[in-house]
C-alpha positions as CSV (number, residue, x, y, z in Angstrom):
1,M,58.5,34.6,5.3
2,K,57.7,37.5,7.6
3,G,54.8,36.8,9.9
4,K,54.9,33.1,9.4
5,V,53.4,31.3,12.4
6,I,55.8,28.7,13.8
7,N,54.7,25.7,15.8
8,M,55.9,24.6,19.2
9,T,58.5,22.2,17.7
10,E,60.2,25.0,15.7
11,T,60.1,27.3,18.7
12,R,61.9,24.8,20.9
13,N,64.4,24.1,18.1
14,I,65.2,27.8,18.0
15,I,65.7,28.0,21.7
16,H,67.9,24.9,21.7
17,R,70.1,26.4,18.9
18,L,70.4,29.7,20.8
19,R,71.5,27.7,23.9
20,M,74.1,26.0,21.8
21,G,75.5,29.4,20.8
22,Q,74.3,29.3,17.1
23,S,73.9,32.8,15.6
24,K,70.6,34.2,14.4
25,R,71.8,34.3,10.8
26,Q,72.8,30.7,10.9
27,I,69.4,29.7,12.4
28,H,67.6,31.6,9.7
29,K,69.7,29.9,7.1
30,D,69.1,26.4,8.5
31,L,65.4,26.6,9.4
32,G,64.2,29.2,7.0
33,V,62.5,31.1,9.8
34,H,62.3,34.9,9.5
35,R,64.9,36.7,11.6
36,S,62.3,38.9,13.3
37,I,60.7,35.7,14.8
38,I,64.1,34.5,15.8
39,R,64.8,37.8,17.5
40,E,61.4,37.6,19.3
41,V,62.2,34.1,20.6
42,N,65.7,35.2,21.6
43,L,64.4,38.2,23.6
44,L,61.9,35.9,25.3
45,A,64.6,33.4,26.2
46,I,67.0,36.1,27.6
47,T,64.2,37.6,29.7
48,H,63.3,34.2,31.3
49,Q,66.9,32.9,31.5
50,W,66.3,30.0,29.1
51,L,69.7,30.3,27.4
52,D,71.6,29.0,30.5
53,K,72.8,25.6,29.6
54,E,72.7,24.5,33.2
55,S,69.0,25.3,33.6
56,P,66.4,22.8,32.1
57,M,64.5,23.6,28.9
58,P,61.2,25.3,29.5
59,N,58.1,23.2,29.0
60,D,55.6,23.7,26.2
61,E,52.9,25.3,28.3
62,D,55.3,28.1,29.6
63,I,56.5,28.9,26.1
64,A,53.0,29.0,24.7
65,M,51.7,31.2,27.5
66,L,54.5,33.7,27.3
67,R,54.5,33.9,23.5
68,N,50.7,34.6,23.5
69,L,51.3,37.5,25.9
70,K,53.9,38.9,23.6
71,T,51.7,38.5,20.5
72,K,50.7,41.9,19.1
73,T,46.9,42.2,19.0
74,Q,45.0,44.6,16.7
75,S,41.6,46.0,17.6
76,H,38.6,45.0,15.6
77,P,35.6,47.3,14.7
78,L,33.3,44.8,16.4
79,D,35.1,44.8,19.7
80,V,32.9,47.8,20.8
81,Y,29.8,45.6,20.4
82,R,31.4,42.4,21.8
83,A,29.0,42.2,24.8
84,Q,26.0,42.7,22.6
85,L,27.3,40.1,20.2
86,A,27.8,37.7,23.0
87,Q,24.1,38.2,24.1
88,W,22.8,37.8,20.5
89,D,25.0,34.7,20.0
90,K,23.5,33.2,23.2
91,E,20.0,33.9,22.0
92,G,20.8,32.1,18.7
93,F,20.8,35.0,16.3
94,S,22.3,34.2,12.9
95,S,25.2,36.2,11.4
96,V,22.8,37.6,8.8
97,V,20.5,38.9,11.5
98,I,23.3,40.4,13.5
99,H,24.7,42.1,10.4
100,Q,21.3,43.7,9.7
101,L,21.1,45.0,13.3
102,L,24.7,46.5,13.1
103,K,25.0,47.7,9.5
104,D,23.9,51.2,10.4
105,K,26.4,51.4,13.4
106,C,29.4,49.4,12.1
107,P,30.3,49.1,8.4
108,C,31.2,45.5,8.1
109,S,30.0,42.5,6.1
110,A,28.0,39.5,7.2
111,Q,31.2,37.4,6.5
112,A,33.2,39.6,8.9
113,V,30.5,39.1,11.6
114,R,30.6,35.3,11.0
115,R,34.4,35.2,11.3
116,Y,34.4,37.3,14.4
117,R,31.8,35.0,16.1
118,N,33.7,31.9,15.1
119,K,36.9,33.4,16.7
120,H,35.5,34.8,19.9
121,F,32.4,32.7,20.4
122,P,33.3,29.3,19.1
123,K,30.7,26.5,19.3
124,P,31.9,23.5,21.3
125,I,32.1,20.4,19.2
126,E,30.1,17.6,20.7
127,P,31.9,14.2,20.9
128,V,30.3,11.3,19.2
129,M,30.5,7.6,19.9
130,V,31.6,5.3,17.0
131,R,29.5,2.2,17.3
132,C,31.2,-1.2,16.9
133,T,29.6,-3.3,14.2
134,V,29.0,-7.0,14.5
135,P,28.6,-9.2,11.4
136,G,25.0,-10.3,10.7
137,R,23.5,-8.3,13.5
138,D,22.1,-5.0,12.2
139,M,20.2,-3.8,9.2
140,E,18.9,-0.3,8.6
141,V,15.8,0.6,6.4
142,D,14.7,3.8,4.8
143,F,12.8,5.4,1.9
144,G,14.3,8.3,-0.2
145,E,12.4,10.3,-2.8
146,L,14.1,10.3,-6.3
147,G,11.7,12.4,-8.3
148,K,9.1,11.8,-11.1
149,F,9.5,9.3,-13.9
150,L,7.4,7.7,-16.6
151,D,5.8,4.3,-16.1
152,D,5.1,1.7,-18.8
153,D,1.7,3.4,-19.6
154,G,3.3,6.8,-20.1
155,N,2.0,8.3,-16.9
156,I,4.2,10.4,-14.7
157,K,4.6,8.9,-11.2
158,K,6.6,9.8,-8.1
159,V,9.4,7.3,-7.4
160,W,11.2,6.4,-4.2
161,L,14.3,4.5,-3.4
162,F,13.8,1.7,-0.8
163,S,17.2,1.0,0.8
164,L,18.1,-1.9,3.2
165,R,21.7,-1.6,4.4
166,L,23.7,-4.1,6.4
167,R,25.6,-2.1,9.0
168,H,28.8,-4.1,9.2
169,S,29.6,-4.8,5.5
170,R,27.9,-1.7,4.1
171,K,26.3,-3.9,1.4
172,V,22.9,-2.5,0.4
173,Y,19.8,-3.8,-1.3
174,R,18.2,-1.0,-3.3
175,E,14.8,-1.2,-4.9
176,I,12.8,1.4,-7.0
177,V,9.2,1.7,-5.8
178,T,6.2,3.9,-6.7
179,D,4.5,4.0,-3.3
180,Q,5.2,3.6,0.4
181,R,2.3,1.3,1.2
182,V,2.5,-1.5,3.8
183,L,2.6,-4.2,1.1
184,T,5.5,-2.5,-0.7
185,F,7.3,-2.1,2.6
186,L,6.9,-5.8,3.6
187,M,7.8,-7.1,0.1
188,G,10.9,-5.0,0.1
189,H,12.1,-6.8,3.2
190,I,11.4,-10.2,1.7
191,H,13.3,-9.3,-1.5
192,A,16.2,-8.1,0.6
193,F,16.4,-11.3,2.7
194,E,16.4,-13.4,-0.5
195,Y,19.0,-11.1,-2.0
196,F,21.3,-11.5,1.0
197,K,20.3,-15.2,1.4
198,G,19.9,-14.6,5.1
199,V,18.2,-12.5,7.9
200,P,19.9,-10.1,10.3
201,K,19.0,-10.2,14.0
202,Y,17.9,-6.5,14.3
203,I,16.3,-4.1,11.8
204,T,16.4,-0.4,12.6
205,L,13.9,1.9,11.0
206,D,12.4,5.3,11.7
207,N,8.7,5.9,12.5
208,L,7.2,5.5,9.1
209,K,3.6,4.3,9.2
210,S,4.2,1.2,7.2
211,G,6.2,-0.2,10.1
212,V,5.4,1.8,13.3
213,I,1.9,3.1,13.9
214,R,3.0,5.4,16.7
215,S,6.2,5.8,18.6
216,T,5.9,4.9,22.2
217,I,8.5,4.1,25.0
218,D,7.3,0.5,25.1
219,N,7.4,0.0,21.3
220,D,3.9,-1.5,21.5
221,M,2.4,0.3,18.5
222,I,4.2,-1.7,15.8
223,N,2.3,-2.4,12.6
224,R,0.7,-5.8,13.0
225,S,1.7,-7.1,9.6
226,Y,5.3,-6.0,10.2
227,N,5.2,-7.9,13.5
228,Q,4.1,-11.1,11.8
229,L,6.9,-10.7,9.2
230,A,9.4,-10.4,12.1
231,E,8.0,-13.5,13.8
232,H,8.2,-15.5,10.5
233,Y,11.8,-14.5,9.6
234,G,13.1,-14.3,13.2
235,F,14.4,-10.7,13.5
236,I,13.8,-8.0,16.1
237,I,12.2,-4.6,15.2
238,S,14.2,-1.7,16.7
239,P,12.5,1.7,15.9
240,C,14.5,4.9,16.2
241,L,13.4,7.6,18.6
242,P,11.4,10.4,16.9
243,R,13.5,13.0,15.0
244,T,16.7,11.0,15.5
245,P,17.8,10.0,12.0
246,E,21.4,9.7,13.2
247,H,20.4,6.4,14.9
248,K,20.4,4.9,11.4
249,G,22.9,7.2,9.8
250,G,24.3,4.5,7.6
251,V,21.1,4.1,5.5
252,E,20.6,7.9,5.6
253,G,24.0,8.3,4.1
254,D,23.3,5.6,1.5
255,V,20.1,7.4,0.3
256,K,22.2,10.6,0.0
257,Y,25.0,8.8,-1.8
258,T,22.6,7.3,-4.3
259,K,20.9,10.6,-5.0
260,M,24.1,12.6,-5.3
261,N,26.0,10.1,-7.3
262,F,23.9,7.5,-9.2
263,L,20.8,9.7,-9.8
264,T,23.0,12.7,-11.0
265,Y,24.9,10.4,-13.3
266,F,21.8,8.7,-14.6
267,L,19.9,12.0,-15.4
268,A,23.0,13.4,-17.1
269,K,23.3,10.3,-19.4
270,Q,19.6,10.5,-20.2
271,K,19.9,14.2,-21.0
272,E,22.7,13.3,-23.5
273,M,20.3,11.0,-25.3
274,G,17.7,13.8,-25.4
275,I,15.4,12.3,-22.8
276,T,13.8,14.9,-20.5
277,I,11.7,12.5,-18.3
278,P,13.3,9.0,-18.1
279,T,11.2,5.9,-17.6
280,I,11.0,3.8,-14.4
281,R,12.2,0.8,-16.3
282,A,15.4,2.5,-17.4
283,L,16.0,3.8,-13.9
284,K,15.7,0.2,-12.5
285,E,18.1,-1.2,-15.1
286,A,20.6,1.6,-14.5
287,L,20.5,1.2,-10.7
288,E,21.1,-2.6,-11.0
289,K,24.1,-2.0,-13.2
290,W,25.4,0.8,-10.8
291,D,25.2,-1.5,-7.8
292,K,27.2,-4.2,-9.5
293,D,29.8,-2.0,-11.2
294,V,30.3,0.9,-8.7
295,A,28.5,0.6,-5.3
296,D,29.5,-3.0,-4.4
297,I,33.2,-2.6,-5.3
298,H,34.1,0.9,-4.1
299,I,36.6,1.0,-1.2
300,V,35.0,2.0,2.1
301,H,36.9,4.9,3.8
302,G,38.5,3.9,7.0
303,V,38.2,0.2,6.3
304,G,40.2,-0.3,3.1
305,R,37.8,-3.0,1.7
306,S,34.8,-3.0,-0.5
307,P,31.2,-3.8,0.7
308,L,31.2,-7.0,-1.5
309,E,34.4,-8.2,0.0
310,L,33.3,-7.5,3.6
311,F,29.9,-9.2,2.9
312,T,31.3,-12.4,1.3
313,S,34.2,-12.8,3.8
314,E,32.5,-11.9,7.1
315,E,28.8,-11.1,7.1
316,E,27.2,-13.6,4.8
317,Q,28.0,-16.6,7.1
318,A,26.8,-14.6,10.1
319,L,23.3,-14.0,8.9
320,Q,20.4,-16.2,10.1
321,P,19.2,-18.8,7.5
322,L,16.0,-18.1,5.6
323,P,12.9,-20.1,6.8
324,K,11.6,-22.9,4.6
325,G,8.6,-21.1,3.3
326,R,8.1,-17.6,2.0
327,W,5.9,-15.5,4.1
328,E,2.6,-14.5,2.5
329,P,2.1,-10.8,3.0
330,T,-0.9,-9.7,5.0
331,S,-2.4,-6.3,5.7
332,W,-4.6,-5.4,8.7
333,R,-7.4,-2.9,8.9
334,Q,-9.7,-1.7,11.6
335,C,-13.4,-1.4,10.5
336,T,-16.7,-0.7,12.2
337,V,-19.5,-3.1,11.5
338,R,-22.4,-1.3,9.7
339,R,-26.1,-1.7,10.5
340,E,-26.4,-4.1,7.5
341,W,-23.9,-6.4,9.4
342,R,-21.0,-6.0,7.0
343,V,-17.7,-4.2,6.6
344,M,-16.3,-2.5,3.5
345,I,-12.7,-3.2,2.5
346,D,-11.0,-2.2,-0.7
347,N,-14.4,-1.5,-2.4
348,A,-15.9,-4.8,-1.5
349,Y,-18.3,-6.0,1.3
350,Y,-17.9,-8.9,3.7
351,S,-20.6,-10.0,6.2
352,V,-20.1,-10.2,9.9
353,P,-22.3,-11.7,12.6
354,Y,-25.2,-9.3,13.2
355,K,-24.5,-9.2,17.0
356,L,-21.3,-7.1,16.2
357,I,-23.2,-4.2,14.7
358,G,-21.4,-1.0,15.8
359,E,-18.4,-2.9,17.1
360,T,-14.8,-2.3,15.9
361,V,-13.3,-5.4,14.3
362,E,-9.8,-6.1,12.9
363,V,-9.5,-7.4,9.3
364,C,-6.6,-9.5,8.1
365,M,-6.3,-9.7,4.3
366,T,-4.1,-12.0,2.2
367,Y,-4.1,-12.5,-1.6
368,S,-7.0,-15.0,-1.3
369,L,-8.6,-14.8,2.1
370,V,-10.2,-12.2,4.4
371,R,-10.3,-13.0,8.1
372,I,-12.2,-10.9,10.6
373,F,-11.4,-10.7,14.3
374,H,-13.2,-9.3,17.3
375,Q,-11.3,-9.1,20.6
376,H,-8.6,-11.4,19.1
377,K,-11.2,-14.1,18.2
378,E,-11.9,-15.0,14.6
379,V,-15.6,-14.3,13.8
380,A,-15.7,-14.5,10.0
381,L,-13.7,-16.0,7.1
382,H,-14.4,-15.2,3.5
383,E,-12.7,-15.6,0.1
384,R,-11.3,-12.3,-1.1
385,A,-13.5,-10.5,-3.5
386,T,-12.2,-10.2,-7.1
387,K,-14.5,-7.4,-8.3
388,N,-15.3,-4.0,-7.0
389,W,-18.4,-3.7,-4.9
390,E,-18.8,-7.5,-4.7
391,Y,-20.7,-8.7,-1.6
392,K,-19.4,-11.8,0.2
393,R,-22.2,-13.0,2.5
394,K,-22.8,-16.0,4.7
395,A,-26.3,-16.9,5.9
396,E,-25.3,-17.7,9.4
397,H,-24.3,-14.1,9.9
398,A,-27.9,-12.9,9.3
399,P,-30.2,-11.8,12.1
400,P,-33.1,-14.1,13.2
401,L,-35.7,-12.1,11.3
402,Q,-34.0,-12.5,8.0
403,E,-37.3,-12.8,6.2
404,A,-37.4,-9.1,5.8
405,V,-34.2,-9.4,3.7
406,L,-35.1,-12.6,1.9
407,Q,-38.6,-11.3,0.8
408,C,-36.8,-8.8,-1.4
409,S,-35.9,-11.4,-4.0
410,R,-37.5,-14.3,-5.9
411,E,-34.9,-16.8,-4.5
412,G,-35.5,-15.6,-1.0
413,L,-39.3,-16.0,-1.2
414,L,-38.9,-19.5,-2.7
415,G,-36.6,-20.4,0.2
416,L,-39.1,-19.3,2.7
417,A,-41.9,-21.2,0.9
418,S,-39.8,-24.4,1.0
419,D,-39.5,-24.0,4.8
420,I,-43.3,-24.1,5.0
421,G,-43.9,-27.1,2.7
422,T,-43.7,-28.7,-0.7
423,F,-47.1,-27.5,-1.9
424,T,-46.5,-23.9,-0.7
425,H,-43.3,-23.9,-2.7
426,Q,-45.0,-25.2,-5.8
427,V,-47.8,-22.7,-5.6
428,A,-45.3,-19.8,-5.0
429,H,-43.1,-21.1,-7.9
430,T,-46.1,-21.2,-10.3
431,I,-47.2,-17.6,-9.3
432,L,-43.7,-16.3,-9.7
433,S,-43.4,-17.9,-13.1
434,H,-45.6,-15.3,-14.8
435,P,-43.8,-14.2,-17.9
436,S,-44.5,-10.5,-17.9
437,V,-45.8,-9.4,-14.4
438,D,-43.8,-9.1,-11.2
439,K,-45.5,-11.4,-8.7
440,L,-43.3,-10.8,-5.6
441,R,-46.1,-9.0,-3.8
442,P,-48.8,-11.7,-4.0
443,V,-46.3,-14.4,-2.9
444,R,-45.1,-12.2,-0.1
445,H,-48.7,-11.7,1.2
446,M,-49.4,-15.4,0.7
447,L,-46.5,-16.3,3.0
448,K,-47.6,-13.8,5.6
449,L,-50.9,-15.8,6.0
450,A,-48.8,-18.3,8.0
451,E,-48.5,-15.7,10.7
452,K,-52.3,-15.4,11.0
453,Y,-53.4,-19.1,10.4
454,S,-50.2,-21.1,11.0
455,K,-47.8,-22.8,8.6
456,E,-49.7,-26.2,8.8
457,R,-53.0,-24.6,7.6
458,L,-51.2,-22.6,4.9
459,E,-49.6,-25.8,3.6
460,K,-53.0,-27.6,3.4
461,A,-54.6,-24.6,1.7
462,C,-51.8,-24.6,-0.9
463,Q,-52.3,-28.3,-1.4
464,R,-56.0,-27.8,-2.2
465,A,-55.3,-24.9,-4.4
466,F,-52.6,-26.9,-6.3
467,N,-55.1,-29.8,-6.8
468,C,-57.7,-27.4,-8.1
469,K,-55.1,-25.5,-10.2
470,L,-56.0,-22.2,-8.4
471,Y,-52.6,-20.5,-8.4
472,S,-53.3,-17.1,-6.8
473,Y,-53.1,-15.3,-3.5
474,S,-56.8,-14.7,-3.4
475,S,-57.6,-18.4,-3.9
476,V,-55.4,-19.5,-1.0
477,K,-56.8,-16.8,1.2
478,N,-60.5,-17.8,0.4
479,I,-59.6,-21.4,1.3
480,L,-58.3,-20.4,4.7
481,E,-61.1,-17.9,5.4
482,N,-63.8,-20.6,4.6
483,N,-61.9,-23.3,6.5
484,L,-61.8,-25.4,3.3
485,D,-58.3,-26.6,4.2
486,S,-59.9,-28.7,7.0
487,E,-62.2,-30.6,4.6
488,P,-61.0,-33.8,2.9
489,L,-59.8,-33.5,-0.7
490,E,-62.3,-34.9,-3.3
491,V,-61.2,-38.0,-5.1
492,H,-62.7,-38.8,-8.5
493,D,-64.4,-42.2,-8.6
494,K,-64.8,-43.8,-12.1
495,E,-68.0,-45.7,-10.9
496,K,-69.8,-42.4,-10.3
497,I,-69.2,-41.3,-13.9
498,V,-72.6,-41.6,-15.8
499,S,-72.4,-42.4,-19.6
500,M,-74.6,-40.1,-21.7
501,P,-76.6,-41.6,-24.6
502,R,-75.8,-40.5,-28.2
503,P,-78.2,-37.8,-29.4
504,R,-80.9,-39.0,-31.8
505,F,-80.2,-36.6,-34.5
506,A,-76.4,-36.4,-34.0
507,R,-74.4,-36.5,-37.2
508,N,-71.6,-38.9,-37.8
509,P,-68.2,-37.1,-37.4
510,A,-66.9,-38.9,-40.5
511,D,-69.3,-36.9,-42.6
512,Y,-67.3,-33.8,-41.9
513,K,-64.2,-35.2,-43.5
514,S,-63.5,-34.3,-47.2
515,S,-62.0,-36.6,-49.7
516,Y,-60.3,-33.8,-51.6
517,K,-56.5,-33.8,-51.6
518,A,-54.7,-30.6,-52.6
519,Q,-51.9,-31.0,-55.1
520,E,-49.7,-28.6,-53.2
521,S,-49.7,-27.1,-49.7
522,F,-50.7,-23.6,-48.9
523,D,-47.1,-22.6,-48.1
524,E,-45.8,-24.1,-51.3
525,K,-48.4,-22.3,-53.4
526,L,-47.7,-19.1,-51.6
527,R,-44.0,-19.4,-52.4
528,R,-44.8,-20.2,-56.0
529,L,-47.1,-17.3,-56.6
530,H,-45.3,-14.8,-54.5
531,P,-41.6,-15.7,-54.4
532,A,-39.5,-13.9,-51.8
533,S,-36.0,-12.6,-52.6
534,E,-33.0,-14.3,-51.1
535,H,-32.5,-11.3,-48.9
536,G,-36.0,-11.5,-47.4
537,N,-39.3,-9.7,-48.2
538,A,-40.1,-7.1,-45.5
539,M,-43.6,-6.5,-46.8
540,M,-44.6,-10.2,-47.1
541,K,-46.0,-10.5,-43.6
542,A,-48.2,-7.5,-44.0
543,F,-50.0,-9.0,-47.0
544,E,-49.9,-12.7,-45.9
545,G,-53.5,-12.7,-44.7
546,L,-54.8,-11.1,-47.9
547,L,-53.0,-13.5,-50.1
548,A,-54.3,-16.4,-48.1
549,D,-57.8,-15.3,-48.8
550,Q,-57.2,-15.1,-52.5
551,I,-55.7,-18.5,-52.7
552,M,-58.5,-20.1,-50.7
553,E,-61.0,-18.5,-53.0
554,E,-59.2,-19.9,-56.1
555,E,-59.2,-23.3,-54.5
556,T,-62.9,-23.1,-53.9
557,N,-63.7,-22.1,-57.5
558,N,-61.6,-25.0,-58.8
559,V,-63.5,-27.5,-56.7
560,K,-66.9,-26.2,-57.8
561,G,-65.8,-26.2,-61.4
562,R,-65.1,-30.0,-61.2
């Protein structure tokens, strides 16, 4: 074919055949090279005396250089603007921008501009280093958004793929999650370790907040809960540099592989069944089946073996063993102690020693406990609240003047009264037992009398008031004001009781008794004369008094008649 480009091997073969005396026609017949190319090579060989059998064959560099000089070149419409194109290419202009700038001067397409730039201003290809993998050493972690799906309650939720990939065997643990919280991130690691039945030495992740609070050179801003997880399972956290996803290219590729292959296949199958928005449950079941039937058994390019085969034969034995106990997930928060000496976490309150008001404390939460630290020292321990806005409070955290708080409730006032004495508590309890009136105020004022007179005098005053059955604030106050608490209590002596003679004209109490016995009681007669229905008589109570008067009048007339 005319114009066919021949390589260096074919060019040297043509020169060799010409040196051996073979004709151009025969060379064309044997090699299938166009005779115009053979004539061009023959002319080049004659000019540089390559056909002399005594002289050595030319080297490849000389042949290539001389052939390029002889190559016919055609002018391009963009050659006129080559210097300007070089400047624009250096400044980073795209081919579309250059085409817009030149379309009024040079009638060519954006594709022509792109081909001209690739030919005359080629971008140098940067070399890359292929990292050697060691079984059981490295694992890479990443999230990837999959879209929106329906949960079990029928609500639309955004869904992510959480991928943990072993670098050597390419075996991956994939989990469908609905958030990227710290607890989800940590539990994903635990599930992966139990799935692989071992722990790698290093885990590489990008700077997501669940694992890395902030990227620093010293890597000293790792999430505290993630650090505890690493200490428990014995792996080393290795964060990537910011904006360098290529440092964990394996898991980045797995997320892309899952979205382009599995997700596309799953959505297509759901569409065939007439399902527009699939459920999260169906997505999880399909992913589990895909991992087993496709992802684990496909042949890895450049290795010639499947991830499952590489894992079982090389990497599974190299992983570190799991610890004896499963790590209990913890989450850490930073809170400021409020003026009411408590912190709020997840819509619940927990008390803190009052001396830490205004200070920043660290809170460690598990499923059952809440531990509060200040300057790495534990200052409070509470059971975790089970209800919203529940208040977990300890008395030892209260300030010294906690009476101001306790006086706001009945229990608090009774507790303060008990501290003063038994009689004070009894008087306060009796006052607070009023069935219909709030008696917090009089008890509060009664207890304040201890500040003016002393607790000992208040206790004695309450003892006298209790003996005299004077259960009121004013009675206790009068006793203190009149110094009656210092006087001895009166004791009743039976010898001092004087018997009174019977009055002369007093009537015997037996005379007031009647010998009449009614044949039936009042209630029985009332039910006989005015029976109520089995469903109740709503009007009966309203006329009960009137009916009683009538019955009593009838009874009186009967007695007189006898």
